BALOBA-1460 file (C-alpha; in Angstrom, 3 decimals):
// residues 396
<rec num="1" residu="m" x="209.443" y="-54.070" z="209.788"/>
<rec num="2" residu="l" x="207.211" y="-57.239" z="209.851"/>
<rec num="3" residu="q" x="209.569" y="-60.211" z="211.180"/>
<rec num="4" residu="l" x="209.505" y="-62.642" z="208.045"/>
<rec num="5" residu="p" x="209.575" y="-66.265" z="209.001"/>
<rec num="6" residu="n" x="212.262" y="-68.987" z="207.875"/>
<rec num="7" residu="a" x="215.017" y="-66.388" z="207.483"/>
<rec num="8" residu="l" x="213.048" y="-64.955" z="204.575"/>
<rec num="9" residu="s" x="214.834" y="-61.303" z="203.165"/>
<rec num="10" residu="a" x="212.528" y="-58.801" z="202.026"/>
<rec num="11" residu="q" x="213.356" y="-59.620" z="198.411"/>
<rec num="12" residu="d" x="212.382" y="-63.569" z="198.917"/>
<rec num="13" residu="f" x="209.144" y="-62.343" z="200.281"/>
<rec num="14" residu="l" x="208.563" y="-60.253" z="197.146"/>
<rec num="15" residu="d" x="210.098" y="-63.046" z="194.953"/>
<rec num="16" residu="e" x="208.230" y="-66.057" z="196.303"/>
<rec num="17" residu="y" x="205.091" y="-64.515" z="197.983"/>
<rec num="18" residu="w" x="204.067" y="-60.769" z="196.859"/>
<rec num="19" residu="q" x="200.669" y="-61.337" z="194.645"/>
<rec num="20" residu="k" x="201.535" y="-65.088" z="194.484"/>
<rec num="21" residu="t" x="200.336" y="-66.795" z="197.587"/>
<rec num="22" residu="p" x="199.207" y="-66.520" z="201.194"/>
<rec num="23" residu="l" x="201.878" y="-66.526" z="203.849"/>
<rec num="24" residu="e" x="201.550" y="-67.060" z="207.835"/>
<rec num="25" residu="l" x="203.700" y="-64.724" z="209.745"/>
<rec num="26" residu="p" x="203.753" y="-65.894" z="213.244"/>
<rec num="27" residu="a" x="204.654" y="-63.201" z="215.865"/>
<rec num="28" residu="a" x="205.573" y="-60.849" z="213.053"/>
<rec num="29" residu="l" x="204.370" y="-57.622" z="214.722"/>
<rec num="30" residu="s" x="206.448" y="-55.027" z="216.808"/>
<rec num="31" residu="s" x="205.243" y="-54.960" z="220.176"/>
<rec num="32" residu="k" x="205.845" y="-50.991" z="220.017"/>
<rec num="33" residu="l" x="202.843" y="-50.209" z="217.751"/>
<rec num="34" residu="p" x="200.003" y="-48.063" z="218.850"/>
<rec num="35" residu="k" x="196.882" y="-49.687" z="219.686"/>
<rec num="36" residu="l" x="193.122" y="-48.721" z="220.078"/>
<rec num="37" residu="t" x="190.892" y="-50.081" z="222.980"/>
<rec num="38" residu="d" x="187.476" y="-51.457" z="222.593"/>
<rec num="39" residu="s" x="186.042" y="-47.965" z="223.948"/>
<rec num="40" residu="n" x="188.665" y="-46.306" z="221.422"/>
<rec num="41" residu="i" x="187.224" y="-48.156" z="218.640"/>
<rec num="42" residu="a" x="183.665" y="-47.648" z="219.420"/>
<rec num="43" residu="w" x="184.290" y="-43.884" z="219.898"/>
<rec num="44" residu="l" x="185.539" y="-43.584" z="216.377"/>
<rec num="45" residu="a" x="182.431" y="-45.382" z="215.034"/>
<rec num="46" residu="t" x="180.282" y="-42.651" z="216.495"/>
<rec num="47" residu="l" x="181.941" y="-39.837" z="214.496"/>
<rec num="48" residu="d" x="180.312" y="-38.399" z="211.427"/>
<rec num="49" residu="d" x="183.276" y="-38.085" z="209.415"/>
<rec num="50" residu="v" x="184.395" y="-41.972" z="209.958"/>
<rec num="51" residu="e" x="183.613" y="-44.611" z="208.012"/>
<rec num="52" residu="s" x="182.267" y="-47.575" z="209.700"/>
<rec num="53" residu="r" x="180.067" y="-50.696" z="209.473"/>
<rec num="54" residu="l" x="178.477" y="-53.137" z="211.799"/>
<rec num="55" residu="v" x="178.040" y="-56.401" z="210.490"/>
<rec num="56" residu="i" x="175.397" y="-58.993" z="212.145"/>
<rec num="57" residu="t" x="175.721" y="-62.822" z="211.722"/>
<rec num="58" residu="d" x="172.364" y="-64.238" z="211.689"/>
<rec num="59" residu="r" x="172.221" y="-68.162" z="212.538"/>
<rec num="60" residu="t" x="168.555" y="-68.363" z="213.053"/>
<rec num="61" residu="s" x="167.709" y="-70.295" z="209.751"/>
<rec num="62" residu="p" x="169.790" y="-72.939" z="208.134"/>
<rec num="63" residu="k" x="171.891" y="-70.814" z="205.933"/>
<rec num="64" residu="v" x="173.843" y="-68.363" z="207.756"/>
<rec num="65" residu="t" x="172.621" y="-64.370" z="206.700"/>
<rec num="66" residu="y" x="174.595" y="-61.174" z="207.449"/>
<rec num="67" residu="q" x="172.914" y="-57.730" z="208.446"/>
<rec num="68" residu="v" x="174.973" y="-54.639" z="207.628"/>
<rec num="69" residu="e" x="174.435" y="-51.349" z="208.947"/>
<rec num="70" residu="t" x="176.665" y="-48.141" z="208.026"/>
<rec num="71" residu="g" x="177.761" y="-45.662" z="210.854"/>
<rec num="72" residu="p" x="177.538" y="-43.277" z="212.488"/>
<rec num="73" residu="f" x="176.391" y="-45.390" z="215.308"/>
<rec num="74" residu="s" x="175.084" y="-43.984" z="219.012"/>
<rec num="75" residu="d" x="176.592" y="-45.133" z="222.102"/>
<rec num="76" residu="s" x="173.306" y="-46.819" z="222.853"/>
<rec num="77" residu="e" x="173.176" y="-48.973" z="219.703"/>
<rec num="78" residu="l" x="176.704" y="-50.167" z="220.578"/>
<rec num="79" residu="s" x="176.122" y="-50.631" z="224.169"/>
<rec num="80" residu="a" x="173.178" y="-52.804" z="223.096"/>
<rec num="81" residu="l" x="175.043" y="-55.139" z="220.935"/>
<rec num="82" residu="p" x="174.644" y="-58.955" z="221.961"/>
<rec num="83" residu="e" x="177.447" y="-61.283" z="223.414"/>
<rec num="84" residu="r" x="178.890" y="-62.565" z="219.948"/>
<rec num="85" residu="d" x="177.916" y="-62.676" z="216.353"/>
<rec num="86" residu="w" x="178.769" y="-59.100" z="215.597"/>
<rec num="87" residu="t" x="181.894" y="-57.431" z="214.015"/>
<rec num="88" residu="l" x="182.270" y="-53.671" z="213.955"/>
<rec num="89" residu="l" x="184.788" y="-52.168" z="211.159"/>
<rec num="90" residu="v" x="186.553" y="-48.609" z="211.261"/>
<rec num="91" residu="y" x="188.170" y="-47.438" z="208.325"/>
<rec num="92" residu="d" x="191.161" y="-45.284" z="207.346"/>
<rec num="93" residu="v" x="191.835" y="-44.950" z="211.026"/>
<rec num="94" residu="e" x="195.432" y="-43.480" z="210.618"/>
<rec num="95" residu="k" x="193.619" y="-40.612" z="208.774"/>
<rec num="96" residu="h" x="191.942" y="-39.841" z="212.000"/>
<rec num="97" residu="l" x="194.873" y="-40.807" z="214.365"/>
<rec num="98" residu="a" x="197.945" y="-39.591" z="212.758"/>
<rec num="99" residu="d" x="200.033" y="-41.905" z="215.142"/>
<rec num="100" residu="f" x="198.559" y="-44.821" z="213.609"/>
<rec num="101" residu="r" x="200.745" y="-44.308" z="210.401"/>
<rec num="102" residu="a" x="203.329" y="-46.260" z="212.430"/>
<rec num="103" residu="w" x="201.442" y="-49.549" z="211.107"/>
<rec num="104" residu="f" x="202.599" y="-48.594" z="207.631"/>
<rec num="105" residu="a" x="206.321" y="-48.850" z="208.597"/>
<rec num="106" residu="e" x="206.005" y="-52.453" z="209.161"/>
<rec num="107" residu="i" x="205.465" y="-53.022" z="205.375"/>
<rec num="108" residu="q" x="208.839" y="-51.504" z="204.461"/>
<rec num="109" residu="f" x="209.373" y="-53.169" z="201.289"/>
<rec num="110" residu="v" x="206.444" y="-51.376" z="199.315"/>
<rec num="111" residu="a" x="206.476" y="-47.973" z="198.598"/>
<rec num="112" residu="d" x="204.312" y="-45.395" z="200.333"/>
<rec num="113" residu="w" x="202.040" y="-44.608" z="197.669"/>
<rec num="114" residu="r" x="201.262" y="-48.445" z="197.470"/>
<rec num="115" residu="i" x="199.659" y="-48.621" z="201.053"/>
<rec num="116" residu="d" x="196.214" y="-47.266" z="200.944"/>
<rec num="117" residu="d" x="194.723" y="-47.556" z="204.730"/>
<rec num="118" residu="l" x="194.576" y="-49.054" z="208.397"/>
<rec num="119" residu="m" x="191.333" y="-50.654" z="209.073"/>
<rec num="120" residu="v" x="190.501" y="-52.119" z="212.305"/>
<rec num="121" residu="s" x="187.740" y="-54.637" z="213.222"/>
<rec num="122" residu="l" x="186.416" y="-55.343" z="216.689"/>
<rec num="123" residu="a" x="184.395" y="-58.804" z="216.658"/>
<rec num="124" residu="a" x="182.584" y="-60.549" z="219.268"/>
<rec num="125" residu="p" x="183.016" y="-64.420" z="219.535"/>
<rec num="126" residu="g" x="181.573" y="-65.924" z="216.336"/>
<rec num="127" residu="g" x="181.719" y="-62.484" z="214.335"/>
<rec num="128" residu="n" x="182.935" y="-62.235" z="211.108"/>
<rec num="129" residu="v" x="181.889" y="-60.467" z="207.712"/>
<rec num="130" residu="g" x="181.661" y="-63.764" z="205.372"/>
<rec num="131" residu="p" x="183.668" y="-65.354" z="202.730"/>
<rec num="132" residu="h" x="184.946" y="-62.683" z="200.465"/>
<rec num="133" residu="q" x="188.143" y="-61.949" z="198.455"/>
<rec num="134" residu="d" x="189.786" y="-58.397" z="197.736"/>
<rec num="135" residu="n" x="191.122" y="-56.566" z="194.722"/>
<rec num="136" residu="y" x="194.378" y="-55.828" z="196.351"/>
<rec num="137" residu="d" x="197.112" y="-57.154" z="198.763"/>
<rec num="138" residu="v" x="196.219" y="-57.108" z="202.501"/>
<rec num="139" residu="f" x="198.009" y="-57.850" z="205.753"/>
<rec num="140" residu="l" x="195.787" y="-59.231" z="208.469"/>
<rec num="141" residu="c" x="197.381" y="-58.459" z="211.718"/>
<rec num="142" residu="q" x="195.945" y="-59.927" z="214.714"/>
<rec num="143" residu="q" x="196.407" y="-57.672" z="218.007"/>
<rec num="144" residu="d" x="193.830" y="-59.255" z="220.511"/>
<rec num="145" residu="g" x="191.908" y="-62.590" z="221.030"/>
<rec num="146" residu="i" x="192.044" y="-65.171" z="218.418"/>
<rec num="147" residu="r" x="190.468" y="-65.354" z="214.870"/>
<rec num="148" residu="d" x="190.407" y="-68.527" z="212.604"/>
<rec num="149" residu="w" x="191.105" y="-67.835" z="209.292"/>
<rec num="150" residu="q" x="189.807" y="-70.169" z="206.597"/>
<rec num="151" residu="v" x="192.058" y="-69.541" z="202.985"/>
<rec num="152" residu="g" x="190.247" y="-70.759" z="199.800"/>
<rec num="153" residu="t" x="191.658" y="-71.396" z="196.538"/>
<rec num="154" residu="t" x="191.608" y="-68.481" z="193.828"/>
<rec num="155" residu="g" x="188.080" y="-67.881" z="192.077"/>
<rec num="156" residu="g" x="184.492" y="-67.804" z="192.903"/>
<rec num="157" residu="a" x="181.690" y="-65.412" z="191.993"/>
<rec num="158" residu="a" x="180.847" y="-62.771" z="194.410"/>
<rec num="159" residu="s" x="177.555" y="-61.714" z="195.211"/>
<rec num="160" residu="h" x="175.917" y="-58.568" z="196.760"/>
<rec num="161" residu="a" x="172.285" y="-60.346" z="197.294"/>
<rec num="162" residu="q" x="173.028" y="-61.392" z="200.579"/>
<rec num="163" residu="g" x="175.301" y="-59.013" z="202.334"/>
<rec num="164" residu="g" x="174.168" y="-56.020" z="200.834"/>
<rec num="165" residu="h" x="177.408" y="-53.648" z="201.206"/>
<rec num="166" residu="l" x="179.252" y="-56.993" z="201.544"/>
<rec num="167" residu="a" x="180.460" y="-58.622" z="198.358"/>
<rec num="168" residu="l" x="180.262" y="-62.258" z="199.774"/>
<rec num="169" residu="l" x="181.512" y="-65.239" z="197.780"/>
<rec num="170" residu="e" x="178.773" y="-67.517" z="196.532"/>
<rec num="171" residu="s" x="180.678" y="-70.491" z="196.970"/>
<rec num="172" residu="f" x="183.687" y="-71.149" z="199.285"/>
<rec num="173" residu="t" x="185.770" y="-74.240" z="200.084"/>
<rec num="174" residu="a" x="188.632" y="-73.961" z="202.581"/>
<rec num="175" residu="g" x="192.167" y="-75.125" z="201.678"/>
<rec num="176" residu="s" x="193.496" y="-74.306" z="204.858"/>
<rec num="177" residu="t" x="192.640" y="-72.885" z="208.569"/>
<rec num="178" residu="i" x="195.146" y="-70.791" z="210.464"/>
<rec num="179" residu="s" x="194.453" y="-69.697" z="213.947"/>
<rec num="180" residu="a" x="195.646" y="-65.902" z="214.214"/>
<rec num="181" residu="m" x="196.877" y="-65.059" z="217.746"/>
<rec num="182" residu="h" x="198.346" y="-61.922" z="219.516"/>
<rec num="183" residu="n" x="201.094" y="-60.058" z="216.967"/>
<rec num="184" residu="d" x="200.468" y="-63.274" z="214.102"/>
<rec num="185" residu="v" x="200.215" y="-61.554" z="210.579"/>
<rec num="186" residu="l" x="198.464" y="-63.306" z="207.672"/>
<rec num="187" residu="y" x="199.435" y="-61.985" z="204.192"/>
<rec num="188" residu="l" x="196.883" y="-62.413" z="201.410"/>
<rec num="189" residu="p" x="197.469" y="-61.618" z="197.586"/>
<rec num="190" residu="p" x="194.799" y="-59.905" z="195.663"/>
<rec num="191" residu="g" x="191.847" y="-62.144" z="194.637"/>
<rec num="192" residu="t" x="192.373" y="-64.692" z="197.725"/>
<rec num="193" residu="p" x="188.931" y="-66.199" z="199.141"/>
<rec num="194" residu="h" x="189.188" y="-65.688" z="202.965"/>
<rec num="195" residu="w" x="186.752" y="-65.946" z="205.824"/>
<rec num="196" residu="g" x="187.906" y="-65.148" z="209.531"/>
<rec num="197" residu="v" x="185.676" y="-65.890" z="212.262"/>
<rec num="198" residu="a" x="186.622" y="-64.529" z="216.018"/>
<rec num="199" residu="r" x="187.049" y="-67.793" z="218.416"/>
<rec num="200" residu="e" x="186.627" y="-65.165" z="221.183"/>
<rec num="201" residu="k" x="186.679" y="-61.517" z="221.319"/>
<rec num="202" residu="c" x="189.408" y="-60.019" z="219.118"/>
<rec num="203" residu="t" x="190.956" y="-57.013" z="217.588"/>
<rec num="204" residu="t" x="192.347" y="-57.059" z="213.817"/>
<rec num="205" residu="y" x="194.026" y="-54.440" z="212.335"/>
<rec num="206" residu="s" x="194.079" y="-55.003" z="208.270"/>
<rec num="207" residu="i" x="196.749" y="-53.047" z="205.963"/>
<rec num="208" residu="g" x="195.203" y="-52.705" z="202.723"/>
<rec num="209" residu="m" x="197.162" y="-51.929" z="199.619"/>
<rec num="210" residu="r" x="195.900" y="-49.245" z="196.882"/>
<rec num="211" residu="a" x="195.966" y="-50.760" z="193.399"/>
<rec num="212" residu="p" x="194.420" y="-48.219" z="190.910"/>
<rec num="213" residu="q" x="192.056" y="-49.774" z="188.395"/>
<rec num="214" residu="q" x="191.911" y="-48.988" z="184.721"/>
<rec num="215" residu="n" x="188.684" y="-47.139" z="184.457"/>
<rec num="216" residu="e" x="190.154" y="-44.837" z="187.728"/>
<rec num="217" residu="l" x="193.172" y="-44.113" z="185.744"/>
<rec num="218" residu="g" x="191.209" y="-43.022" z="182.742"/>
<rec num="219" residu="r" x="189.102" y="-40.765" z="184.799"/>
<rec num="220" residu="c" x="192.219" y="-39.228" z="186.350"/>
<rec num="221" residu="y" x="194.073" y="-39.030" z="182.934"/>
<rec num="222" residu="a" x="190.943" y="-37.022" z="181.743"/>
<rec num="223" residu="a" x="190.721" y="-34.653" z="184.892"/>
<rec num="224" residu="a" x="194.219" y="-33.868" z="184.817"/>
<rec num="225" residu="g" x="193.572" y="-32.438" z="181.120"/>
<rec num="226" residu="v" x="196.893" y="-34.297" z="179.593"/>
<rec num="227" residu="g" x="195.406" y="-33.893" z="176.165"/>
<rec num="228" residu="g" x="195.099" y="-36.727" z="173.597"/>
<rec num="229" residu="d" x="193.008" y="-39.512" z="173.533"/>
<rec num="230" residu="n" x="192.847" y="-41.430" z="176.688"/>
<rec num="231" residu="p" x="194.869" y="-44.559" z="176.485"/>
<rec num="232" residu="f" x="192.836" y="-46.177" z="179.321"/>
<rec num="233" residu="t" x="189.642" y="-46.052" z="177.194"/>
<rec num="234" residu="e" x="188.884" y="-49.702" z="176.327"/>
<rec num="235" residu="t" x="186.287" y="-52.191" z="176.149"/>
<rec num="236" residu="e" x="183.798" y="-52.372" z="179.024"/>
<rec num="237" residu="a" x="185.063" y="-55.877" z="179.722"/>
<rec num="238" residu="s" x="188.347" y="-54.938" z="180.316"/>
<rec num="239" residu="s" x="187.747" y="-51.684" z="182.293"/>
<rec num="240" residu="a" x="188.049" y="-53.523" z="185.562"/>
<rec num="241" residu="g" x="191.554" y="-54.322" z="185.327"/>
<rec num="242" residu="f" x="193.755" y="-53.351" z="188.432"/>
<rec num="243" residu="y" x="197.407" y="-52.415" z="188.539"/>
<rec num="244" residu="a" x="199.608" y="-55.434" z="189.703"/>
<rec num="245" residu="d" x="203.207" y="-55.712" z="190.603"/>
<rec num="246" residu="p" x="204.020" y="-59.488" z="191.138"/>
<rec num="247" residu="d" x="207.577" y="-58.568" z="189.972"/>
<rec num="248" residu="l" x="208.035" y="-55.954" z="192.774"/>
<rec num="249" residu="q" x="211.766" y="-55.285" z="193.569"/>
<rec num="250" residu="i" x="212.893" y="-54.042" z="196.826"/>
<rec num="251" residu="s" x="214.572" y="-51.100" z="195.212"/>
<rec num="252" residu="e" x="211.372" y="-49.576" z="194.438"/>
<rec num="253" residu="s" x="210.401" y="-49.039" z="197.900"/>
<rec num="254" residu="c" x="211.733" y="-45.457" z="197.932"/>
<rec num="255" residu="g" x="209.459" y="-43.361" z="200.015"/>
<rec num="256" residu="s" x="206.646" y="-41.406" z="197.750"/>
<rec num="257" residu="q" x="208.610" y="-42.031" z="194.515"/>
<rec num="258" residu="i" x="206.592" y="-43.970" z="191.787"/>
<rec num="259" residu="s" x="208.897" y="-46.046" z="189.812"/>
<rec num="260" residu="t" x="209.880" y="-46.388" z="186.324"/>
<rec num="261" residu="q" x="209.008" y="-49.968" z="186.517"/>
<rec num="262" residu="a" x="205.450" y="-49.169" z="188.015"/>
<rec num="263" residu="i" x="204.733" y="-46.828" z="185.014"/>
<rec num="264" residu="n" x="205.809" y="-49.704" z="182.622"/>
<rec num="265" residu="r" x="203.221" y="-51.754" z="184.728"/>
<rec num="266" residu="c" x="200.740" y="-49.084" z="184.557"/>
<rec num="267" residu="r" x="201.099" y="-48.984" z="180.445"/>
<rec num="268" residu="q" x="199.930" y="-52.571" z="180.560"/>
<rec num="269" residu="l" x="196.479" y="-51.334" z="181.410"/>
<rec num="270" residu="t" x="196.199" y="-49.100" z="178.432"/>
<rec num="271" residu="r" x="195.384" y="-49.939" z="174.710"/>
<rec num="272" residu="s" x="197.906" y="-51.912" z="173.301"/>
<rec num="273" residu="e" x="198.264" y="-49.531" z="170.162"/>
<rec num="274" residu="t" x="198.927" y="-46.520" z="172.598"/>
<rec num="275" residu="t" x="202.242" y="-44.211" z="172.197"/>
<rec num="276" residu="c" x="201.200" y="-42.455" z="175.598"/>
<rec num="277" residu="r" x="204.191" y="-40.651" z="176.718"/>
<rec num="278" residu="n" x="205.583" y="-42.065" z="180.398"/>
<rec num="279" residu="a" x="204.841" y="-38.426" z="181.599"/>
<rec num="280" residu="d" x="201.270" y="-38.683" z="180.990"/>
<rec num="281" residu="l" x="201.129" y="-41.999" z="182.239"/>
<rec num="282" residu="a" x="202.656" y="-40.894" z="185.718"/>
<rec num="283" residu="i" x="200.394" y="-37.829" z="185.883"/>
<rec num="284" residu="a" x="197.298" y="-40.518" z="185.846"/>
<rec num="285" residu="m" x="199.178" y="-42.840" z="188.197"/>
<rec num="286" residu="g" x="200.149" y="-39.967" z="190.746"/>
<rec num="287" residu="c" x="196.836" y="-38.412" z="190.870"/>
<rec num="288" residu="a" x="195.047" y="-42.054" z="191.031"/>
<rec num="289" residu="v" x="197.019" y="-43.412" z="193.959"/>
<rec num="290" residu="t" x="196.848" y="-39.976" z="195.770"/>
<rec num="291" residu="e" x="192.804" y="-39.132" z="195.181"/>
<rec num="292" residu="l" x="191.087" y="-38.903" z="198.756"/>
<rec num="293" residu="k" x="187.469" y="-40.010" z="199.383"/>
<rec num="294" residu="a" x="185.277" y="-37.141" z="199.293"/>
<rec num="295" residu="w" x="184.831" y="-36.641" z="203.145"/>
<rec num="296" residu="l" x="188.653" y="-37.214" z="203.876"/>
<rec num="297" residu="v" x="189.584" y="-34.057" z="201.985"/>
<rec num="298" residu="p" x="191.362" y="-31.473" z="203.982"/>
<rec num="299" residu="e" x="190.850" y="-27.831" z="204.063"/>
<rec num="300" residu="m" x="192.602" y="-26.120" z="200.868"/>
<rec num="301" residu="l" x="194.426" y="-23.018" z="201.681"/>
<rec num="302" residu="n" x="196.050" y="-19.826" z="199.575"/>
<rec num="303" residu="s" x="199.522" y="-19.073" z="199.746"/>
<rec num="304" residu="q" x="198.851" y="-16.265" z="201.693"/>
<rec num="305" residu="q" x="197.264" y="-18.020" z="204.281"/>
<rec num="306" residu="v" x="200.181" y="-20.559" z="204.322"/>
<rec num="307" residu="l" x="202.879" y="-17.796" z="204.666"/>
<rec num="308" residu="a" x="200.542" y="-16.170" z="207.472"/>
<rec num="309" residu="a" x="200.424" y="-19.096" z="209.481"/>
<rec num="310" residu="l" x="204.111" y="-19.897" z="208.939"/>
<rec num="311" residu="h" x="205.320" y="-16.175" z="210.551"/>
<rec num="312" residu="a" x="202.933" y="-17.163" z="213.205"/>
<rec num="313" residu="l" x="204.697" y="-20.400" z="214.267"/>
<rec num="314" residu="k" x="207.239" y="-20.527" z="217.023"/>
<rec num="315" residu="a" x="210.817" y="-21.764" z="217.026"/>
<rec num="316" residu="n" x="209.889" y="-24.286" z="219.071"/>
<rec num="317" residu="e" x="206.639" y="-25.622" z="217.080"/>
<rec num="318" residu="y" x="205.731" y="-27.399" z="213.717"/>
<rec num="319" residu="f" x="203.236" y="-28.162" z="211.644"/>
<rec num="320" residu="a" x="202.351" y="-31.554" z="210.949"/>
<rec num="321" residu="i" x="201.582" y="-33.095" z="207.530"/>
<rec num="322" residu="h" x="197.745" y="-33.553" z="207.589"/>
<rec num="323" residu="a" x="196.897" y="-36.978" z="208.568"/>
<rec num="324" residu="m" x="194.418" y="-37.233" z="205.815"/>
<rec num="325" residu="s" x="196.950" y="-36.234" z="202.791"/>
<rec num="326" residu="r" x="198.246" y="-38.765" z="200.518"/>
<rec num="327" residu="f" x="201.346" y="-37.633" z="198.232"/>
<rec num="328" residu="a" x="203.812" y="-39.476" z="195.717"/>
<rec num="329" residu="s" x="206.424" y="-38.294" z="193.492"/>
<rec num="330" residu="w" x="207.809" y="-39.173" z="189.741"/>
<rec num="331" residu="q" x="211.068" y="-38.272" z="187.886"/>
<rec num="332" residu="d" x="212.657" y="-39.079" z="184.462"/>
<rec num="333" residu="g" x="215.958" y="-37.504" z="184.152"/>
<rec num="334" residu="r" x="215.466" y="-34.049" z="184.761"/>
<rec num="335" residu="q" x="211.836" y="-33.905" z="184.650"/>
<rec num="336" residu="a" x="209.877" y="-34.295" z="187.938"/>
<rec num="337" residu="f" x="206.187" y="-34.274" z="189.102"/>
<rec num="338" residu="t" x="204.921" y="-34.136" z="192.706"/>
<rec num="339" residu="f" x="201.504" y="-35.419" z="193.538"/>
<rec num="340" residu="v" x="199.203" y="-34.291" z="196.400"/>
<rec num="341" residu="n" x="195.716" y="-35.228" z="197.213"/>
<rec num="342" residu="g" x="194.588" y="-36.099" z="193.757"/>
<rec num="343" residu="q" x="196.510" y="-33.052" z="192.358"/>
<rec num="344" residu="h" x="199.462" y="-32.532" z="190.101"/>
<rec num="345" residu="r" x="202.250" y="-30.189" z="189.538"/>
<rec num="346" residu="s" x="205.537" y="-30.307" z="187.543"/>
<rec num="347" residu="i" x="208.114" y="-28.981" z="189.783"/>
<rec num="348" residu="k" x="211.867" y="-27.965" z="189.357"/>
<rec num="349" residu="y" x="214.094" y="-30.756" z="189.658"/>
<rec num="350" residu="r" x="216.066" y="-29.455" z="192.195"/>
<rec num="351" residu="n" x="213.111" y="-29.068" z="194.626"/>
<rec num="352" residu="l" x="212.174" y="-32.871" z="193.990"/>
<rec num="353" residu="q" x="214.356" y="-34.167" z="196.907"/>
<rec num="354" residu="r" x="213.097" y="-31.431" z="199.321"/>
<rec num="355" residu="l" x="209.737" y="-31.922" z="198.629"/>
<rec num="356" residu="e" x="210.147" y="-35.853" z="199.217"/>
<rec num="357" residu="d" x="212.148" y="-35.164" z="202.636"/>
<rec num="358" residu="l" x="209.067" y="-32.986" z="203.651"/>
<rec num="359" residu="f" x="206.611" y="-35.802" z="202.704"/>
<rec num="360" residu="e" x="208.775" y="-38.235" z="204.724"/>
<rec num="361" residu="s" x="209.378" y="-36.519" z="207.693"/>
<rec num="362" residu="r" x="205.507" y="-35.214" z="207.544"/>
<rec num="363" residu="r" x="206.598" y="-31.790" z="209.573"/>
<rec num="364" residu="l" x="207.186" y="-28.423" z="208.515"/>
<rec num="365" residu="t" x="209.518" y="-26.492" z="210.922"/>
<rec num="366" residu="p" x="210.319" y="-22.677" z="211.256"/>
<rec num="367" residu="d" x="213.545" y="-22.988" z="209.501"/>
<rec num="368" residu="m" x="211.942" y="-23.733" z="206.321"/>
<rec num="369" residu="l" x="209.904" y="-20.358" z="206.413"/>
<rec num="370" residu="s" x="212.460" y="-18.740" z="204.081"/>
<rec num="371" residu="e" x="212.168" y="-21.215" z="201.618"/>
<rec num="372" residu="a" x="208.186" y="-21.366" z="201.488"/>
<rec num="373" residu="a" x="208.347" y="-17.465" z="201.310"/>
<rec num="374" residu="t" x="210.099" y="-17.816" z="197.910"/>
<rec num="375" residu="d" x="209.498" y="-21.288" z="196.479"/>
<rec num="376" residu="a" x="206.328" y="-21.657" z="194.176"/>
<rec num="377" residu="d" x="206.663" y="-25.558" z="194.324"/>
<rec num="378" residu="l" x="206.904" y="-25.638" z="198.210"/>
<rec num="379" residu="q" x="203.931" y="-23.268" z="198.438"/>
<rec num="380" residu="w" x="201.724" y="-25.185" z="196.271"/>
<rec num="381" residu="a" x="202.317" y="-28.376" z="198.237"/>
<rec num="382" residu="l" x="201.208" y="-26.725" z="201.231"/>
<rec num="383" residu="s" x="198.110" y="-24.909" z="200.025"/>
<rec num="384" residu="v" x="196.593" y="-28.075" z="198.686"/>
<rec num="385" residu="g" x="195.686" y="-29.461" z="202.067"/>
<rec num="386" residu="l" x="199.154" y="-31.085" z="202.988"/>
<rec num="387" residu="f" x="199.525" y="-29.356" z="206.605"/>
<rec num="388" residu="d" x="197.440" y="-28.668" z="209.205"/>
<rec num="389" residu="l" x="198.203" y="-25.165" z="209.662"/>
<rec num="390" residu="f" x="196.018" y="-24.351" z="212.623"/>
<rec num="391" residu="s" x="197.346" y="-26.761" z="215.144"/>
<rec num="392" residu="p" x="201.248" y="-25.981" z="215.453"/>
<rec num="393" residu="q" x="202.772" y="-29.159" z="217.344"/>
<rec num="394" residu="p" x="205.682" y="-28.641" z="220.111"/>
<rec num="395" residu="l" x="209.027" y="-29.725" z="218.963"/>
<rec num="396" residu="r" x="210.855" y="-32.712" z="220.970"/>
């Protein structure tokens, strides 16, 4: 877990800083986290199924501008980069390299479903992506080198005109400057303007949170076939509202579970007169926070394929959960749902803990074969792409 400064407890951090104000966390990271070399990052950026961008800073005119290119890139393109003023961004690293999920364990005060992805930024001296702000919480983790962060005050209009794929702020005034070095972390709440420039060649790991938008929730509500009027349909002006939890409690950091408090916050994004059931809101929420990008969807299987793969599994092997898969769960009394990769299923209450344990361990062992052979809930979870059933791993 992140080492919080000034003897802050996790709940102190949530009460005083979470979604409220930035916080610098010096030497906050564990030294045992997996790391990427420069060549590893470059290799990822050459792959067809990895989202990557290259941002070139152009200082030839009085006003600095940015050129953005999207990957995949060739080895020759990357090897021809100049000595300074560029940044290579690789997204969703943990979905391609499962070991990098270990970075998420540093953020133990939020539930798993609330964490979105791990992005890695490799920057030459002077490299940056311009002044911008995100609509979600982010932990900017400095691994190598030094990056100078300027943190501005909340506000400012964003424009895509100059940066193309970058939503750059039209105006930016720095309120403070922070120099991040090895294992330092900078936490930024949603909407915080910031601008990070590499003082020397550096690598930054960004842990971003998932905050579903009102229109996303409405789309998932409709796609799930819940029925009745869509409670998230509202005026165009309010369709950009994002899920927010400034009152988050440490008691909600319970694995894959979507808390009752989270559903209450979700209700704040619905029409004021809605009488939508909590279960229906939970379906929209669970589907939205587990939905995958189109190019990250793992192959779906049927129950016969699942059982055949399990029968072929040796006693000293296990199947790992697919690194691209996302999941969540929700319960209210004896009613329970599980969510996998944007799909939902009402499950038997007695199966809830079993599935949550499975989600947490991210592995399916031979001793679960008898359960999978007779349990429709478990078969469903496996068949929607949850496990990589073609690559058994040795048990250690």
